[in-house]
N, C-alpha and C positions, 0 to 999 in steps of 0.2 A: 504494500500500500504506500501511497505517497506521503502520508502523515502517520506518525506513531500514535497508538492508542494504548491505554493502560488496562482496558477491560473490554470484553466483547459487547457489553451493554452500551458502550459509547458509539456503536454503529447500528444502522438499520440496513440489513442486507435482504435483497429480494432476488429470487431466481425465477425467471419467466414471469415476473410481476407478482409473485407470491412471497409475502414476508416470511423470513426464516427466524426461528427461535434461537436467541443467544444461548450458548452452552450446550443445548440439545442438538442444534443443526450445525453450529460452527463455534470455533474458539479462536483466540488470538495467542498462540503459544509464544510468539515474539511480537514486539510492539508494532512491527510493520508487516506481519504475516497473518493472513486469514486462512484458517484451515477448516474445510467442511468435513462433517462426520461421514458423508457419502458424496462421491464425486458427482457434480452436476452433469447432465447429459450433454453430449457433443452438440455444439451450435446454440445452446441455450443462453439467453442474455442474463448477465449477472450485474446487479446494481448495488453499489456500496455508498451509503450516505453517512457522513459524519454528523452526529447530533450536536446539540448546543455545547459549546466550550470543549470541542474535541481535543484541544491541546492539553487539557488536564489529563491526569493519569490516576490509576488506582481507584481509591475510594471516591475521590472527587468526581471522576467520570461516572462512577456508579450512582453517586448521589443525583447527578443531573439526569441520569436515565430514569430515575423514579418519576420524573415529570411525564414520562412517556408510557407509563404502565399503571395498572390499577389492580385491586383485588388483594387477597391475603398473601402474606410473604411465605410461600411454600414452594417446594420443588424448584423449578428453574427460575422462579422470580426471586430467589433468595439473594441474588446479586444486587438487588435494588437498594437505593438509599434508605428505604424503610428498614432494611436489615441493619444498616449501619447506625441509623437513629436508635434502634432498639439496643444495639450493642453499647452505644454511648450512654443511653439511659441506664443500662445495667451498670456501667462503670460509675455513673453518678450515684447510684444506690450504694455501690460498694464504698465509694469515697465518703458518703454520709455515715455509713456504719463505722468506718474507720474514725471519722470525726467524733462520733458518740463514744466509741471505745476509748479514744484518747482523753476525752473529757472525764469519763468515768475513772480512768487511770489517774488523772490529775487529782480528782477528789479523794480517791483511795490512798494516795501517797501524800496526803496533806502533811503528814508528820515529817516529811523530808522536803525541805525547801528546794533543794537542787532537783530532785525527781519531779516535784510539782511544776517547776519552771520548764523542764524538758517536755513533760506531757502537755502543758499548756501550749507550747510552741508547736508540737506535733498536731494538736487539735486545730490550731489556727491554720496550719498548712493544709490539713485534710479538708477543712471547711472551704478554703479557697479553691482547692482542687475540685471539690464537689460542685461548687457554684460554676466553675469553668466547664465541667462536663455537662451540667444541666443546661447551660447556655448553648453549648454545641448541640445537645440533643434537641432542644427546642427549635434551633435554626434548621437542623436537618429534617425534622418532622414537618416544619413549614414548607421547606423546599420540596418535600415529597408530595405536596398537594397538587401540583401540576397547574395547567391553565384553567381559569374559571370560566372561559368562554365555551358555551355549549356547541357541539358539532352542528353543522348545517347540512340538510339533505335537499338535493335538487333532482329534477328529472329532465333528461335530455329530450330534445324534440327533433334531432337529426340535423338542425341547421344552426342553432344558437351556440356561440362560442363564449359569450360573456355572461358571468353570473355574479350578482352583487352580493358582497359579504356583509353580514350584520356588524362585524367589527373589522376594521382595516388591519391588515397584517404588514409587519415591517419588512418581511422577506419571504420568498417562496420556501425557504428552509424552516420557517416557522409553521408550516402547514404539512399535513399528510392528506393527500387527495386520492380517493379511490373511485373508480368507475366500474360498476358491476363487480365490486369487491376486489378489483385488481389495482394495486398501488401504482400511481402514475409517477414517472420520473420527473422530478422538479427541474432537471437541467434542460429538457426539451419538450415536455408534454404541456406545460402551461407557464404563464407569466402573470405578474401582478401589474395592473394599470390603475389610473385614477388614485394615485398616492396609496396604493395597497387596498383600496376599497372594492376593486373588481377583479375577479379571477377570470383570466382569458386563456382558453385552450387553443393550442395550435391547430387542432382539428376538432370539429364539432362532435360531441358525443352522440352516439346513435339514439334514435327515438326510443323513449321509454327507459333509457339507461339510468340506473341509480347512481347518483353522484353524491359522495359524502366528503365533507371538508372538516377536518379536525385541526384544532389549534394545539401547538406543542410549545 
């Protein structure tokens, strides 16, 4: 690949227009290598899209991918930022317990001024760490919420190429567009006009075609 990525969730990969599941269908064993679990058929088109902030790596890329998914964190979706938010929240709970234990130790060792001062310092450090973890967890959980703009559904008539969006998009890369459930390539299938308020296809979708526009 032309750009390195730190996690398969930082990519959207389609084979013959069909989205592939990260981890299940493909992995990134090296930062610039895409490896399929099964070889695509000869002559089939493969599209690779870098999702938001693709230059990030590791957990940061996974956190951003949480904006593109939904549902419980199980199975293949455990790569999402929701998983990282839960991990951070767990660390925050552990730090809180450490803080409480240090405070109890300080109380129990009141007979020793030196031990009391040491425990009080440990308690303060643990409390600071706990707050830091909690702030991170809250930030990651908020990031996992994704776009608040509802998807739009249109129906093609065989001639119309322009479709007015309810909310203007800043870039074609901020949209996932499907026609009859097939993901469209943002590099050549459509563009944005009228300051991002209108989606324009390079070729008119067929009559009765189901067109879905999702904001990411």
